[in-house]
PDB file as gemmi writes it, atoms N, CA and C in Angstrom:
CRYST1    1.000    1.000    1.000  90.00  90.00  90.00 P 1                      
ATOM      1  N   UNK A   1     -20.530 -89.611  23.074  1.00  0.00           N  
ATOM      2  CA  UNK A   1     -20.482 -90.937  23.538  1.00  0.00           C  
ATOM      3  C   UNK A   1     -19.508 -90.931  24.580  1.00  0.00           C  
ATOM      4  N   UNK A   2     -19.881 -91.489  25.864  1.00  0.00           N  
ATOM      5  CA  UNK A   2     -18.892 -91.360  26.836  1.00  0.00           C  
ATOM      6  C   UNK A   2     -17.613 -92.232  26.611  1.00  0.00           C  
ATOM      7  N   UNK A   3     -18.001 -93.500  26.246  1.00  0.00           N  
ATOM      8  CA  UNK A   3     -16.866 -94.677  25.855  1.00  0.00           C  
ATOM      9  C   UNK A   3     -16.484 -94.727  24.509  1.00  0.00           C  
ATOM     10  N   UNK A   4     -16.445 -93.628  23.800  1.00  0.00           N  
ATOM     11  CA  UNK A   4     -16.105 -93.670  22.395  1.00  0.00           C  
ATOM     12  C   UNK A   4     -14.960 -94.324  21.954  1.00  0.00           C  
ATOM     13  N   UNK A   5     -13.947 -94.055  22.791  1.00  0.00           N  
ATOM     14  CA  UNK A   5     -12.620 -94.670  22.481  1.00  0.00           C  
ATOM     15  C   UNK A   5     -12.507 -96.174  22.622  1.00  0.00           C  
ATOM     16  N   UNK A   6     -13.602 -96.876  23.156  1.00  0.00           N  
ATOM     17  CA  UNK A   6     -13.629 -98.262  23.393  1.00  0.00           C  
ATOM     18  C   UNK A   6     -13.693 -98.959  22.195  1.00  0.00           C  
ATOM     19  N   UNK A   7     -14.127 -98.318  21.113  1.00  0.00           N  
ATOM     20  CA  UNK A   7     -14.447 -99.025  20.045  1.00  0.00           C  
ATOM     21  C   UNK A   7     -13.156 -98.893  19.130  1.00  0.00           C  
ATOM     22  N   UNK A   8     -12.159 -98.214  19.581  1.00  0.00           N  
ATOM     23  CA  UNK A   8     -10.782 -98.427  18.877  1.00  0.00           C  
ATOM     24  C   UNK A   8     -10.101 -99.573  19.420  1.00  0.00           C  
ATOM     25  N   UNK A   9     -10.458-100.315  20.430  1.00  0.00           N  
ATOM     26  CA  UNK A   9      -9.901-101.403  20.932  1.00  0.00           C  
ATOM     27  C   UNK A   9     -10.740-102.644  20.615  1.00  0.00           C  
ATOM     28  N   UNK A  10     -12.015-102.628  20.688  1.00  0.00           N  
ATOM     29  CA  UNK A  10     -12.891-103.590  20.372  1.00  0.00           C  
ATOM     30  C   UNK A  10     -13.845-103.205  19.309  1.00  0.00           C  
ATOM     31  N   UNK A  11     -13.933-104.121  18.242  1.00  0.00           N  
ATOM     32  CA  UNK A  11     -14.717-103.786  17.064  1.00  0.00           C  
ATOM     33  C   UNK A  11     -16.319-103.823  17.617  1.00  0.00           C  
ATOM     34  N   UNK A  12     -17.065-102.880  17.096  1.00  0.00           N  
ATOM     35  CA  UNK A  12     -18.611-102.746  17.480  1.00  0.00           C  
ATOM     36  C   UNK A  12     -19.154-104.309  16.991  1.00  0.00           C  
ATOM     37  N   UNK A  13     -18.682-104.783  15.878  1.00  0.00           N  
ATOM     38  CA  UNK A  13     -19.293-106.183  15.552  1.00  0.00           C  
ATOM     39  C   UNK A  13     -19.071-107.236  16.514  1.00  0.00           C  
ATOM     40  N   UNK A  14     -18.178-107.019  17.337  1.00  0.00           N  
ATOM     41  CA  UNK A  14     -17.731-107.981  18.389  1.00  0.00           C  
ATOM     42  C   UNK A  14     -18.338-107.577  19.716  1.00  0.00           C  
ATOM     43  N   UNK A  15     -18.219-106.241  20.085  1.00  0.00           N  
ATOM     44  CA  UNK A  15     -18.502-105.808  21.406  1.00  0.00           C  
ATOM     45  C   UNK A  15     -20.007-105.687  21.460  1.00  0.00           C  
ATOM     46  N   UNK A  16     -20.784-105.203  20.672  1.00  0.00           N  
ATOM     47  CA  UNK A  16     -22.265-105.223  20.941  1.00  0.00           C  
ATOM     48  C   UNK A  16     -22.860-106.464  21.070  1.00  0.00           C  
ATOM     49  N   UNK A  17     -22.584-107.526  20.246  1.00  0.00           N  
ATOM     50  CA  UNK A  17     -23.346-108.846  20.495  1.00  0.00           C  
ATOM     51  C   UNK A  17     -22.907-109.442  21.764  1.00  0.00           C  
ATOM     52  N   UNK A  18     -21.563-109.178  22.052  1.00  0.00           N  
ATOM     53  CA  UNK A  18     -20.870-109.642  23.280  1.00  0.00           C  
ATOM     54  C   UNK A  18     -21.683-109.101  24.519  1.00  0.00           C  
ATOM     55  N   UNK A  19     -21.957-107.882  24.543  1.00  0.00           N  
ATOM     56  CA  UNK A  19     -22.723-106.986  25.712  1.00  0.00           C  
ATOM     57  C   UNK A  19     -23.997-107.565  25.722  1.00  0.00           C  
ATOM     58  N   UNK A  20     -24.778-107.786  24.766  1.00  0.00           N  
ATOM     59  CA  UNK A  20     -26.099-108.083  24.601  1.00  0.00           C  
ATOM     60  C   UNK A  20     -26.227-109.499  25.064  1.00  0.00           C  
ATOM     61  N   UNK A  21     -25.280-110.424  24.782  1.00  0.00           N  
ATOM     62  CA  UNK A  21     -25.271-111.816  25.278  1.00  0.00           C  
ATOM     63  C   UNK A  21     -25.019-111.790  26.841  1.00  0.00           C  
ATOM     64  N   UNK A  22     -24.077-110.999  27.199  1.00  0.00           N  
ATOM     65  CA  UNK A  22     -23.746-111.051  28.721  1.00  0.00           C  
ATOM     66  C   UNK A  22     -25.050-110.530  29.293  1.00  0.00           C  
ATOM     67  N   UNK A  23     -25.912-109.499  28.858  1.00  0.00           N  
ATOM     68  CA  UNK A  23     -27.222-109.151  29.567  1.00  0.00           C  
ATOM     69  C   UNK A  23     -28.125-110.229  29.510  1.00  0.00           C  
ATOM     70  N   UNK A  24     -28.297-111.081  28.398  1.00  0.00           N  
ATOM     71  CA  UNK A  24     -29.118-112.056  28.296  1.00  0.00           C  
ATOM     72  C   UNK A  24     -28.891-113.233  29.303  1.00  0.00           C  
ATOM     73  N   UNK A  25     -27.655-113.535  29.259  1.00  0.00           N  
ATOM     74  CA  UNK A  25     -27.122-114.714  30.127  1.00  0.00           C  
ATOM     75  C   UNK A  25     -27.380-114.248  31.643  1.00  0.00           C  
ATOM     76  N   UNK A  26     -27.014-112.968  32.011  1.00  0.00           N  
ATOM     77  CA  UNK A  26     -27.260-112.545  33.371  1.00  0.00           C  
ATOM     78  C   UNK A  26     -28.811-112.579  33.829  1.00  0.00           C  
ATOM     79  N   UNK A  27     -29.594-112.168  32.828  1.00  0.00           N  
ATOM     80  CA  UNK A  27     -31.157-112.254  33.064  1.00  0.00           C  
ATOM     81  C   UNK A  27     -31.454-113.488  33.265  1.00  0.00           C  
ATOM     82  N   UNK A  28     -31.126-114.531  32.495  1.00  0.00           N  
ATOM     83  CA  UNK A  28     -31.418-115.952  32.567  1.00  0.00           C  
ATOM     84  C   UNK A  28     -31.031-116.468  33.845  1.00  0.00           C  
ATOM     85  N   UNK A  29     -29.748-116.125  34.264  1.00  0.00           N  
ATOM     86  CA  UNK A  29     -29.292-116.651  35.545  1.00  0.00           C  
ATOM     87  C   UNK A  29     -30.162-116.192  36.720  1.00  0.00           C  
ATOM     88  N   UNK A  30     -30.607-114.986  36.715  1.00  0.00           N  
ATOM     89  CA  UNK A  30     -31.415-114.474  37.883  1.00  0.00           C  
ATOM     90  C   UNK A  30     -32.784-115.084  37.854  1.00  0.00           C  
ATOM     91  N   UNK A  31     -33.355-115.235  36.667  1.00  0.00           N  
ATOM     92  CA  UNK A  31     -34.634-116.113  36.538  1.00  0.00           C  
ATOM     93  C   UNK A  31     -34.640-117.429  37.103  1.00  0.00           C  
ATOM     94  N   UNK A  32     -33.579-118.215  36.650  1.00  0.00           N  
ATOM     95  CA  UNK A  32     -33.258-119.532  37.095  1.00  0.00           C  
ATOM     96  C   UNK A  32     -33.071-119.639  38.811  1.00  0.00           C  
ATOM     97  N   UNK A  33     -32.433-118.593  39.194  1.00  0.00           N  
ATOM     98  CA  UNK A  33     -32.081-118.528  40.692  1.00  0.00           C  
ATOM     99  C   UNK A  33     -33.528-118.441  41.480  1.00  0.00           C  
ATOM    100  N   UNK A  34     -34.338-117.519  40.819  1.00  0.00           N  
ATOM    101  CA  UNK A  34     -35.757-117.212  41.555  1.00  0.00           C  
ATOM    102  C   UNK A  34     -36.337-118.472  41.302  1.00  0.00           C  
ATOM    103  N   UNK A  35     -36.423-119.080  40.373  1.00  0.00           N  
ATOM    104  CA  UNK A  35     -37.298-120.577  40.194  1.00  0.00           C  
ATOM    105  C   UNK A  35     -36.847-121.647  41.207  1.00  0.00           C  
ATOM    106  N   UNK A  36     -35.450-121.773  41.153  1.00  0.00           N  
ATOM    107  CA  UNK A  36     -34.913-122.740  42.021  1.00  0.00           C  
ATOM    108  C   UNK A  36     -34.920-122.667  43.476  1.00  0.00           C  
ATOM    109  N   UNK A  37     -34.889-121.223  43.856  1.00  0.00           N  
ATOM    110  CA  UNK A  37     -34.588-120.997  45.418  1.00  0.00           C  
ATOM    111  C   UNK A  37     -35.866-120.542  46.033  1.00  0.00           C  
ATOM    112  N   UNK A  38     -37.019-120.525  45.428  1.00  0.00           N  
ATOM    113  CA  UNK A  38     -38.185-119.828  46.029  1.00  0.00           C  
ATOM    114  C   UNK A  38     -39.242-120.979  45.601  1.00  0.00           C  
ATOM    115  N   UNK A  39     -40.448-121.094  46.439  1.00  0.00           N  
ATOM    116  CA  UNK A  39     -41.382-121.878  46.282  1.00  0.00           C  
ATOM    117  C   UNK A  39     -42.638-121.100  45.665  1.00  0.00           C  
ATOM    118  N   UNK A  40     -42.824-119.984  45.989  1.00  0.00           N  
ATOM    119  CA  UNK A  40     -44.016-119.113  45.502  1.00  0.00           C  
ATOM    120  C   UNK A  40     -43.950-118.786  43.934  1.00  0.00           C  
ATOM    121  N   UNK A  41     -42.829-118.649  43.569  1.00  0.00           N  
ATOM    122  CA  UNK A  41     -42.755-118.002  42.104  1.00  0.00           C  
ATOM    123  C   UNK A  41     -43.406-119.250  41.144  1.00  0.00           C  
ATOM    124  N   UNK A  42     -43.026-120.419  41.369  1.00  0.00           N  
ATOM    125  CA  UNK A  42     -43.603-121.363  40.507  1.00  0.00           C  
ATOM    126  C   UNK A  42     -45.184-121.455  40.656  1.00  0.00           C  
ATOM    127  N   UNK A  43     -45.583-121.439  41.992  1.00  0.00           N  
ATOM    128  CA  UNK A  43     -46.946-121.396  41.957  1.00  0.00           C  
ATOM    129  C   UNK A  43     -47.888-120.151  41.255  1.00  0.00           C  
ATOM    130  N   UNK A  44     -47.031-118.880  41.343  1.00  0.00           N  
ATOM    131  CA  UNK A  44     -47.581-117.803  40.923  1.00  0.00           C  
ATOM    132  C   UNK A  44     -47.529-117.912  39.345  1.00  0.00           C  
ATOM    133  N   UNK A  45     -46.404-118.468  38.789  1.00  0.00           N  
ATOM    134  CA  UNK A  45     -46.410-118.592  37.254  1.00  0.00           C  
ATOM    135  C   UNK A  45     -47.199-119.532  36.721  1.00  0.00           C  
ATOM    136  N   UNK A  46     -47.640-120.694  37.462  1.00  0.00           N  
ATOM    137  CA  UNK A  46     -48.821-121.398  37.062  1.00  0.00           C  
ATOM    138  C   UNK A  46     -50.173-121.211  37.355  1.00  0.00           C  
ATOM    139  N   UNK A  47     -50.325-119.898  38.078  1.00  0.00           N  
ATOM    140  CA  UNK A  47     -51.698-119.438  38.087  1.00  0.00           C  
ATOM    141  C   UNK A  47     -52.317-119.858  39.430  1.00  0.00           C  
ATOM    142  N   UNK A  48     -51.689-120.445  40.276  1.00  0.00           N  
ATOM    143  CA  UNK A  48     -52.237-120.900  41.492  1.00  0.00           C  
ATOM    144  C   UNK A  48     -52.373-119.900  42.479  1.00  0.00           C  
ATOM    145  N   UNK A  49     -53.463-119.983  43.448  1.00  0.00           N  
ATOM    146  CA  UNK A  49     -53.551-118.953  44.544  1.00  0.00           C  
ATOM    147  C   UNK A  49     -52.354-118.971  45.453  1.00  0.00           C  
ATOM    148  N   UNK A  50     -51.860-117.777  45.862  1.00  0.00           N  
ATOM    149  CA  UNK A  50     -50.946-117.725  46.745  1.00  0.00           C  
ATOM    150  C   UNK A  50     -51.325-117.104  47.954  1.00  0.00           C  
ATOM    151  N   UNK A  51     -50.969-117.797  49.059  1.00  0.00           N  
ATOM    152  CA  UNK A  51     -51.452-117.547  50.478  1.00  0.00           C  
ATOM    153  C   UNK A  51     -51.127-116.048  50.625  1.00  0.00           C  
ATOM    154  N   UNK A  52     -52.055-115.300  51.251  1.00  0.00           N  
ATOM    155  CA  UNK A  52     -51.714-113.950  51.588  1.00  0.00           C  
ATOM    156  C   UNK A  52     -51.799-113.906  53.152  1.00  0.00           C  
ATOM    157  N   UNK A  53     -50.614-113.269  53.563  1.00  0.00           N  
ATOM    158  CA  UNK A  53     -50.520-113.056  55.081  1.00  0.00           C  
ATOM    159  C   UNK A  53     -51.461-111.837  55.611  1.00  0.00           C  
ATOM    160  N   UNK A  54     -52.212-112.259  56.636  1.00  0.00           N  
ATOM    161  CA  UNK A  54     -53.025-111.295  57.272  1.00  0.00           C  
ATOM    162  C   UNK A  54     -52.276-110.680  58.343  1.00  0.00           C  
ATOM    163  N   UNK A  55     -52.604-109.361  58.691  1.00  0.00           N  
ATOM    164  CA  UNK A  55     -52.095-108.658  59.801  1.00  0.00           C  
ATOM    165  C   UNK A  55     -53.312-108.228  60.628  1.00  0.00           C  
ATOM    166  N   UNK A  56     -53.219-108.590  61.911  1.00  0.00           N  
ATOM    167  CA  UNK A  56     -54.351-108.193  62.931  1.00  0.00           C  
ATOM    168  C   UNK A  56     -54.194-106.627  63.068  1.00  0.00           C  
ATOM    169  N   UNK A  57     -55.239-106.116  63.146  1.00  0.00           N  
ATOM    170  CA  UNK A  57     -55.336-104.557  63.325  1.00  0.00           C  
ATOM    171  C   UNK A  57     -54.931-104.237  64.888  1.00  0.00           C  
ATOM    172  N   UNK A  58     -54.094-103.311  65.064  1.00  0.00           N  
ATOM    173  CA  UNK A  58     -53.742-102.993  66.338  1.00  0.00           C  
ATOM    174  C   UNK A  58     -54.713-102.554  67.371  1.00  0.00           C  
ATOM    175  N   UNK A  59     -54.595-102.930  68.433  1.00  0.00           N  
ATOM    176  CA  UNK A  59     -55.667-102.584  69.690  1.00  0.00           C  
ATOM    177  C   UNK A  59     -55.635-100.931  69.595  1.00  0.00           C  
ATOM    178  N   UNK A  60     -56.792-100.441  69.836  1.00  0.00           N  
ATOM    179  CA  UNK A  60     -56.847 -98.882  70.153  1.00  0.00           C  
ATOM    180  C   UNK A  60     -56.082 -98.341  71.203  1.00  0.00           C  
ATOM    181  N   UNK A  61     -55.600 -97.267  71.004  1.00  0.00           N  
ATOM    182  CA  UNK A  61     -54.839 -96.687  71.962  1.00  0.00           C  
ATOM    183  C   UNK A  61     -55.552 -96.452  73.252  1.00  0.00           C  
ATOM    184  N   UNK A  62     -54.958 -96.591  74.377  1.00  0.00           N  
ATOM    185  CA  UNK A  62     -55.743 -96.526  75.625  1.00  0.00           C  
ATOM    186  C   UNK A  62     -56.111 -95.005  76.101  1.00  0.00           C  
ATOM    187  N   UNK A  63     -57.058 -94.589  76.573  1.00  0.00           N  
ATOM    188  CA  UNK A  63     -57.282 -93.339  77.040  1.00  0.00           C  
ATOM    189  C   UNK A  63     -56.284 -92.880  78.076  1.00  0.00           C  
ATOM    190  N   UNK A  64     -56.119 -91.673  78.162  1.00  0.00           N  
ATOM    191  CA  UNK A  64     -55.100 -91.139  79.111  1.00  0.00           C  
ATOM    192  C   UNK A  64     -55.567 -91.105  80.403  1.00  0.00           C  
ATOM    193  N   UNK A  65     -54.562 -91.264  81.469  1.00  0.00           N  
ATOM    194  CA  UNK A  65     -55.226 -91.602  82.844  1.00  0.00           C  
ATOM    195  C   UNK A  65     -55.745 -90.394  83.279  1.00  0.00           C  
ATOM    196  N   UNK A  66     -56.722 -90.162  84.066  1.00  0.00           N  
ATOM    197  CA  UNK A  66     -57.207 -88.884  84.747  1.00  0.00           C  
ATOM    198  C   UNK A  66     -56.360 -88.724  86.079  1.00  0.00           C  
ATOM    199  N   UNK A  67     -56.017 -87.481  86.335  1.00  0.00           N  
ATOM    200  CA  UNK A  67     -55.323 -87.151  87.671  1.00  0.00           C  
ATOM    201  C   UNK A  67     -56.168 -86.847  88.641  1.00  0.00           C  
TER     202      UNK A  67                                                      
END                                                                             
């Protein structure tokens, strides 16, 4: 284990739940930020059709000029 000496300072019964709680809170914060700062995520999660952007095909390349 790379950080084996960490458990000499912090008991595993405190450190592991603290680490897992920090991961859960961080994940929740990211999801809340996505839901509050975007408009398409709410529609996607509710199963509504999301508008798809279309891209026009590029024009064919011009033939080389004859000399």
